[in-house]
C-alpha positions, 0 to 999 in steps of 0.5 A, a space after each residue: 552482467 545482463 546487457 540492456 539498451 533501454 528499460 521502461 518504468 511505470 506506476 500502476 494502481 493507487 498512487 503513493 507518496 514516494 513513487 516519484 522518488 522511485 522513478 527518479 532513482 530507477 532513471 538515474 541508476 539506469 542512466 549511470 549504466 548507460 541504459 536509456 529509460 522510457 517513462 510509460 504514462 498511465 501504467 499498463 494502459 500506457 503500454 497498450 496505447 503507446 504513451 511513452 516519454 524518454 526520461 533523462 536526468 533533467 526530467 526527473 530533477 526536482 520530483 523526489 519531494 512530490 506526491 502522486 506520480 509523474 508518470 500517472 496511473 490507471 487500472 487497465 482491465 484490457 491488460 489482463 486479457 491475452 489481446 491486451 497483453 499482446 499489445 503491450 508486448 508489441 509496444 515493447 518490441 516497437 520501442 525496443 524496451 528490453 525490461 520494465 520496472 513496475 511500481 505499485 501493489 499486488 495488482 501491479 505485480 500480477 501484471 509484472 509476472 505476465 510480462 515476464 512470462 511473455 519474454 519481458 523481464 520485469 521487476 516490481 517495486 512496492 508502492 502502496 499506502 496500505 502496507 498490505 503486501 504481506 511479504 514485505 515489512 514496508 511499502 513506499 507511501 505508508 509512512 507519509 499516509 500515516 503522518 497525513 492521518 495523524 495531522 488530520 486527527 490532531 486537528 479534529 481532536 482540537 474541535 472534539 475537545 472544544 465541544 466535548 465530542 467524539 469523532 469516529 474517523 475512517 481511514 484507508 487501507 482496504 483489507 489491511 488495518 495497519 494505517 488505522 492501527 498505528 495512527 490510532 496508537 499515535 493519536 491516543 484513540 479511545 478505540 481502534 477497529 481493524 479487519 484483522 482483529 475482532 472488535 468488541 463494541 460493548 467494551 469500546 462503549 464501556 471505555 468511552 463512558 468511563 473516560 467521560 466519567 473521569 472528565 475526558 472531553 474530546 475523544 477519537 475512534 479510528 476505524 479502517 475502511 475494510 471493516 463492514 457490518 450488516 444492516 437491517 436489510 441484510 446488506 453489507 455496509 461500512 461499519 464506521 457510520 454505524 458505529 458513530 450512530 451507536 456510540 451517540 445512542 449508547 453514551 449520549 455524547 455527540 458523535 460525528 463520523 469523518 471519512 478521510 478518504 483519498 486525502 490520505 494518498 496525497 502530499 509530499 513524501 516523508 524522509 522515510 518514503 523518499 529514502 526507501 523509494 530510492 533504495 528500492 528503485 536502485 535495487 530494481 535496476 541492480 537486479 535487472 543488471 544481474 540478469 534477474 526478473 519476476 522479482 519484487 523488491 522488499 524491505 525485511 528487517 531494515 534491509 532491501 531485498 527481493 522475492 519471487 513475485 508469484 511467491 510473494 503473491 501466494 503468501 499474500 493470499 495465504 495471509 488473507 485467507 484467499 488461497 485457491 485450489 492449486 495455489 500451493 502445488 508448485 511449492 515444496 514443504 520448505 517453501 510453504 513453511 516459509 510462507 506460513 512463517 511470514 504470515 505468522 510474523 505479520 499476525 504477531 505484529 498486528 496482535 502486539 500493536 492491537 494490544 498496545 492500542 488498548 493498554 495505552 489508552 
């Protein structure tokens, strides 16, 4: 078992409900092993600026139910430079931090790899509402975000029904449409539009017209923020507002566009996010104690496991068609097959759910 006197924990990137539950689990699991814990305020920026606070059993008490992150977050460009990295390493040495657990998404994990390469063992814990880390079935914050969307859409539907309107509702998710897809199914959306699947606007309009002819009053359409179109000037613009205008023009039904935006990030984490964050946080400390680093904690088929961070990031780029020359050079044929299998699994899940969204209108 590896020996650590003190570890650091940080949250980076967009905040996600359940991050505090992960902080709590990491702290208490480490303290149980007589390892001190330092909270790094403001993500990687906190390492550069030496913003650290000791975490104790008492300081992480009563935070498991809170949204956001007690340690705050930031996106640190300086950390991506060699000079910034050296500042971070110097901070770790000055405060005798032997290892770090970093909670966040893909950008957070790239930083974790850099720390490991510079001699600071680091473990990543997934924390992003988008569920856009391809290698894992689930990321902390996803369930809470979806429940927030469902609650908001249910409220909007009440007004749609009262006034016989349509709401085109844009939700977060970047290039991943899972929030839109799953909440679209759960709220009975008349159409769902996501980046991963081609959207048939004519079919959506046809379905809306048919539903109105059959007496349906209020309707909702859910669209992911990652879907874009091109305007008359050739500019790339979000598709949601454009779609709302086209629906009204082609159906004659009053249509309003709603952007839920960052309201989706906040709020008390659900049971699933509290439980998953706790399991992942404890697993991260266990991995460090086993002498492992440069791993990201994942959920696969309901089990909490781990994977090499670079492997996970490369798989993510493969799925999103963002591979660069040389990305696969370090991997053998079997490892590349494993990446492809993960991508196939994710695509199949998306396709199955997308079909369900239209079969069960």
